[in-house]
C-alpha positions as CSV (number, residue, x, y, z in Angstrom):
1,M,96.5,221.5,255.6
2,K,96.3,219.3,252.4
3,T,98.8,219.8,249.9
4,P,98.0,223.0,248.3
5,G,95.7,222.5,244.7
6,F,96.2,225.2,241.9
7,L,93.8,226.6,239.4
8,L,95.4,227.3,236.3
9,D,94.4,230.0,233.8
10,M,95.6,228.5,230.3
11,D,95.9,231.3,227.5
12,G,98.9,233.7,228.9
13,V,99.8,231.1,231.4
14,I,100.4,227.6,229.6
15,Y,100.5,228.4,226.5
16,R,100.5,231.5,223.9
17,G,98.5,230.8,220.9
18,N,100.1,227.2,220.1
19,Q,103.4,227.8,222.0
20,L,104.0,226.9,225.3
21,V,104.9,228.9,227.9
22,P,108.4,228.0,228.6
23,G,108.8,225.9,231.7
24,A,105.3,225.0,231.7
25,D,105.3,221.3,230.7
26,R,108.0,221.1,233.6
27,F,106.0,222.8,236.3
28,I,102.7,220.2,235.3
29,N,104.8,217.3,235.7
30,F,106.3,218.9,239.1
31,L,102.8,219.4,240.2
32,R,101.8,215.5,239.1
33,A,105.5,214.2,240.7
34,E,104.7,216.1,243.8
35,G,101.4,215.6,244.3
36,H,99.1,218.9,244.2
37,P,95.8,218.4,242.7
38,F,95.2,221.0,239.8
39,L,92.7,222.2,237.2
40,F,93.0,224.0,234.1
41,L,90.5,226.8,234.3
42,T,89.5,228.7,230.8
43,N,87.0,231.5,230.2
44,N,86.6,230.1,226.4
45,S,83.3,228.4,226.2
46,Q,84.1,227.8,222.6
47,R,85.5,224.6,223.0
48,S,84.6,221.1,225.2
49,R,86.7,220.2,227.6
50,R,87.9,217.2,225.8
51,D,89.0,219.7,222.9
52,V,90.6,221.4,225.3
53,A,92.6,218.4,226.7
54,H,93.7,217.7,223.1
55,K,95.2,220.8,222.5
56,L,97.2,220.5,225.8
57,C,98.3,217.3,224.4
58,R,99.3,218.6,221.2
59,L,101.4,221.1,223.0
60,G,103.1,218.3,224.6
61,I,101.2,218.2,228.4
62,E,99.7,215.1,228.7
63,T,96.0,216.0,230.1
64,S,93.2,214.5,231.0
65,H,89.5,216.1,230.1
66,E,88.6,215.8,234.0
67,E,91.8,218.3,234.8
68,V,89.7,221.2,232.7
69,F,86.9,223.1,233.5
70,T,85.6,225.4,231.4
71,C,83.4,228.6,231.9
72,A,80.5,226.6,229.8
73,M,80.9,223.9,232.6
74,A,80.1,226.3,235.3
75,T,77.4,228.1,233.1
76,A,75.7,224.9,232.4
77,R,75.9,223.6,236.1
78,F,74.6,226.7,237.5
79,L,71.8,227.3,235.4
80,A,70.6,223.5,236.0
81,S,70.7,224.0,239.7
82,Q,68.4,227.3,239.0
83,R,66.0,225.4,236.7
84,P,66.0,221.9,236.1
85,G,65.6,220.3,232.6
86,G,65.4,224.2,231.5
87,T,65.3,225.4,227.7
88,A,68.0,227.7,226.6
89,F,68.8,229.5,223.3
90,V,72.4,229.7,222.9
91,V,74.4,232.1,221.0
92,G,78.0,230.5,220.8
93,E,79.2,227.2,219.7
94,N,79.6,223.6,220.5
95,G,81.4,223.6,223.7
96,L,78.6,225.6,225.2
97,A,75.6,223.6,223.5
98,N,77.2,220.5,224.7
99,A,77.7,221.5,228.3
100,L,74.2,222.5,228.8
101,H,73.3,219.0,226.9
102,I,75.2,217.4,229.4
103,N,73.4,218.6,232.5
104,G,69.9,218.3,231.1
105,F,69.2,221.4,229.4
106,T,67.3,221.7,226.2
107,V,68.7,224.0,223.4
108,A,65.9,225.5,221.4
109,D,65.2,228.4,219.1
110,D,61.7,229.6,220.7
111,D,59.9,229.9,224.1
112,V,63.3,229.3,226.5
113,D,64.2,229.9,229.6
114,F,67.5,231.6,229.0
115,V,69.4,233.1,226.4
116,V,73.0,231.9,227.1
117,V,75.8,233.7,225.6
118,G,79.4,232.8,224.7
119,E,81.8,233.8,222.2
120,G,82.2,232.4,218.9
121,R,83.3,233.3,215.2
122,T,80.0,231.7,213.6
123,I,78.0,234.6,215.6
124,N,75.9,236.8,213.2
125,F,73.5,239.8,213.2
126,E,70.4,237.5,212.8
127,I,71.3,235.3,215.6
128,L,72.1,238.6,217.9
129,E,68.5,240.1,216.8
130,H,66.8,236.9,217.5
131,A,68.2,236.6,220.9
132,T,67.2,239.9,221.6
133,R,63.5,239.5,220.9
134,L,63.6,236.6,223.2
135,V,65.1,238.6,226.0
136,D,62.4,241.1,225.2
137,K,59.8,238.2,225.7
138,G,61.1,237.4,229.2
139,A,63.9,234.7,228.8
140,R,66.7,235.6,231.2
141,L,70.3,236.9,230.1
142,I,73.3,234.7,231.0
143,A,76.8,235.0,229.9
144,T,79.6,232.8,230.2
145,N,82.2,235.4,230.9
146,M,82.4,238.8,230.2
147,D,86.0,238.9,228.4
148,T,85.7,242.0,226.4
149,R,88.5,240.4,223.9
150,C,89.9,237.0,222.7
151,P,93.4,236.9,221.6
152,T,94.4,235.0,218.6
153,E,97.7,234.4,216.9
154,S,96.9,237.1,214.5
155,G,95.3,239.6,216.8
156,A,92.2,240.2,219.3
157,R,88.6,239.6,218.2
158,P,85.7,240.6,220.5
159,G,84.7,238.3,223.4
160,C,81.4,237.1,225.0
161,G,81.6,240.5,226.9
162,A,81.6,242.5,223.9
163,I,78.8,240.2,222.1
164,V,76.3,240.3,225.2
165,A,76.7,244.1,225.6
166,A,74.9,244.1,222.0
167,I,71.7,242.2,223.5
168,E,72.6,244.3,227.0
169,K,72.3,248.1,225.2
170,A,69.3,246.5,222.7
171,T,67.2,244.9,225.5
172,G,68.0,247.3,228.5
173,K,68.6,243.6,230.4
174,Q,71.7,243.0,231.9
175,A,73.3,240.0,231.8
176,F,74.1,237.7,234.7
177,S,78.2,236.3,234.3
178,V,79.1,232.9,235.7
179,G,82.5,232.8,234.2
180,K,85.9,234.1,235.9
181,P,85.8,236.4,238.3
182,S,82.5,235.4,239.4
183,P,82.7,233.4,242.6
184,V,79.8,230.9,240.9
185,M,82.9,229.5,238.7
186,M,85.5,229.8,241.4
187,R,83.8,228.0,244.1
188,I,82.5,225.1,241.7
189,A,86.2,224.9,240.3
190,R,87.2,224.7,244.1
191,Q,84.8,222.2,244.9
192,E,86.4,220.3,242.2
193,L,89.3,219.9,243.6
194,G,88.0,219.0,247.1
195,L,89.8,221.6,248.9
196,R,89.0,224.1,251.4
197,T,89.8,228.1,250.7
198,G,92.5,228.3,252.2
199,E,94.5,225.5,250.4
200,V,93.8,227.1,246.8
201,V,96.2,229.4,244.7
202,M,94.9,230.8,241.7
203,V,97.5,231.4,238.7
204,G,96.7,233.8,236.0
205,D,98.1,236.5,233.9
206,T,94.8,239.0,234.0
207,M,94.3,241.1,236.8
208,Y,90.4,241.9,236.0
209,T,89.4,237.9,236.1
210,D,91.8,235.7,237.4
211,V,93.2,237.9,240.5
212,L,89.9,239.3,240.8
213,G,88.2,236.1,241.0
214,G,90.6,234.4,243.5
215,V,91.0,237.9,245.9
216,Q,87.2,237.6,246.5
217,M,87.0,234.0,246.8
218,G,89.9,234.4,249.7
219,Y,92.3,232.2,247.6
220,T,96.1,232.8,247.3
221,T,96.9,234.6,243.9
222,V,99.5,234.4,241.8
223,L,99.8,237.1,238.6
224,V,102.2,235.8,235.8
225,L,103.8,238.1,233.7
226,S,103.3,235.8,230.8
227,G,100.2,237.1,229.1
228,H,97.9,239.9,229.4
229,T,98.9,242.0,232.2
230,T,102.2,244.0,232.7
231,L,103.9,244.6,236.0
232,E,103.3,248.5,235.3
233,E,99.4,248.0,234.7
234,V,99.3,246.1,238.4
235,K,99.3,249.7,240.2
236,N,96.2,250.5,238.3
237,Y,94.3,248.4,240.5
238,A,92.8,248.4,244.1
239,Y,93.6,245.3,244.7
240,R,97.0,243.2,244.5
241,P,97.8,239.5,244.2
242,D,99.8,237.7,246.7
243,Y,102.7,237.1,244.6
244,I,103.9,238.4,240.9
245,A,105.9,236.0,238.8
246,S,107.6,236.2,236.0
247,S,106.1,233.1,234.6
248,V,104.6,229.6,236.0
249,A,108.5,228.4,235.9
250,D,109.5,230.9,238.7
251,L,106.8,230.3,241.4
252,P,108.4,230.8,244.9
253,E,108.7,227.3,247.0
254,E,106.7,228.8,249.7
255,L,103.4,228.4,247.5
256,F,104.2,224.4,247.2
257,R,104.4,224.2,250.9
258,G,101.0,226.2,251.6
259,N,102.2,229.0,252.8
260,R,100.7,232.5,252.1
261,I,102.9,235.0,250.7
262,K,102.5,238.7,250.2
263,V,104.0,240.8,247.3
264,P,106.2,243.8,249.4
265,A,104.2,246.9,249.4
């Protein structure tokens, strides 16, 4: 077996807002020193991978943009495979539009193949109204993720899932989502690491995105309690992570040897 590789959610796992989770920098240094491949995985489509890498550097974790994989990138690659050289109307911000451009898509306002929805603070009712009309005309509705809330330092704000729900209700059309827990994003991320299914460990703080995505793909899953999900909430789900830890600073040694472990029943 190859050295296990890690897919690492970010907010709630590596940092909270603008503060590192204690020990996260030592954990990343350990992965590098021991030769474990890893990717930072985020369902936030607002920023480009370079922007995300810059934030990690500011927080004290030296990161290359090549170590970051976003739901915007997964969405753009998926759409490029479906319709090479296609067109899209973007409900979102620069990170999403940039990913589409890199993958050969044209961002336009009318007669588009897709309406692609991300999250952002510049979205207004006029944009939602125009997106609704494009979907009514036949554009296919795509969501970068279905997270309903985005955590911020001042509290939660509506996420992509909440924004796309307005268009779904208005049009009667259901969006296809590419971000976690979609197998589309989880599979592309594994391919980026160059590993097989049994060699991947998914580490996240959210049961219905990180853990669910990993379970569906057959990855080893780790829930950390440094972010979204509490230990008490785990029992509300029909599926379970393979391991639960307080944070990335407390992951078991067995994970780094590639041995699959289970939470006691």
